[in-house]
VOMINU-634000 format. One record per residue: x, y negated, z negated of N, C-alpha, C in turn; residue in three letters. Coordinates in steps of 0.05 Angstrom, whole numbers, plus 5000, padded with zeros to 4 digits. Layout:
N
XYZXYZXYZALA...
This chain:
86
802335032825803434782837802834802867MET801734592879801134602907803634602924PRO803534732947805834732964806134462978SER808534392988808934143001807234093025PRO806234303038804534263061801534243054SER800834283029797934263022797033973021SER794433923025793433653026793733512999PRO793833662976794133542950796933432946MET798833542959801633462956802333222974HIS801033202997801632993016800432723006THR802132533001801232272991799832113012PRO797831953005796431793025798131563036PRO800031463021801631233030804231313044SER805131563040807631653052810031573035GLY809631463011811831372994812731592975MET811031782969811731982949814332142955ALA814832222980817332372984819732202978PRO819631942983821831772977822131742946VAL819931712933819931692904820931952891VAL820032172901820932432890823932462895GLU824932392918827832412924829332232905ARG828331992900829731802882829731912854ASN827532022845827432132818829432362815ILE829532542835831432762834834332652833ARG834832452849837532332849838232212822ALA836332072810836731952784837232162763LEU835632372764836032582744838732722747LEU839532772772842132892777844332712766THR844132452771846132262762846132252731ARG843832262719843632252690844932492677HIS844332732688845532982678848532982682HIS849432882704852332872709853632682690GLN852432452684853532262665853632382637ALA851532532630851532662603853732862601GLU854333012622856433212621859233082619ARG859532842631862132712632862532512608GLN860532482591860732302569862832392549ALA864232192538866232252518864832322492ARG866232442473864932522448864032282432TRP865532052435864731812420862031712431GLN861631722457859131632468856831822460ASP857332082459855332272451854532222422ARG856632172405856132112377854431862374LEU855231652388853731402387850831442396ALA850431602417847731652426846031802404ASP847331992391845932132369845231942346ARG847131772339846631582316844431392323ILE844531272347842431082355839731222359THR839831472367837331622370836031662343GLY837631712322836531752295835731492282PHE837431282284836731032271834430892284THR833730962308831430842321828831012318GLY828931212300826631392298824931322273SER822531422272820831382249821831552225MET823231762231824431922209826331752193ARG827931592207829831412195828431202178PHE826231082189824730882174823531002149VAL822331242151821131372128823231442107THR825531542116827731602097828531352082LEU828831132096829630882082827530772063HIS825030802071822830722053822930882027LEU823331142029823431312006825931241989VAL828231222002830731161987830630891973LEU829730691987829530421974827430421953PHE825230561957823130571937824230711911GLY825630931915826831061891828930881878LEU830430741894832530561882831230341865TRP829030231875827530031860826430151834VAL825230381835824030501812826230571791VAL828430681800830630751782831730501768VAL831830281782833030031771831029861757ASN828529921756826529761742827029741711LEU827829961698828229931669830229721661PRO832129651677834029441671833129161677GLY830829131688829728871695827928771673VAL828528531662826728431641824028361653PRO822028451639819228401649818028181632CYS816428021646815027801632812327921623HIS811827901597809328001587807327781585THR804827861582802727661581802627521554SER803727641533803727511507806127331504THR805627091494807826901490808526891460ARG811026861456812026831428811726541420ARG810726511396810426241385813026181370MET814125951376816525871361815625721336SER817025771314816325641289818025401284SER
């Protein structure tokens, strides 16, 4: 990692030190908020993290697919042969 005095670290616009300071401040605030969060908030974050994931989508596709397959025998199927009434 280049040192702060190296030419690679010095930004051409002069905005990077401000941006870096803001990022550090935001990260500090975020970590502080995580430490102070109530257990209900942490639980809600875990639930929404899971339900918004592809693992959740895949799990539901598998479960609903199995549910449909298990319940197919009880569904009357229309066959291609027609019964002739006498």
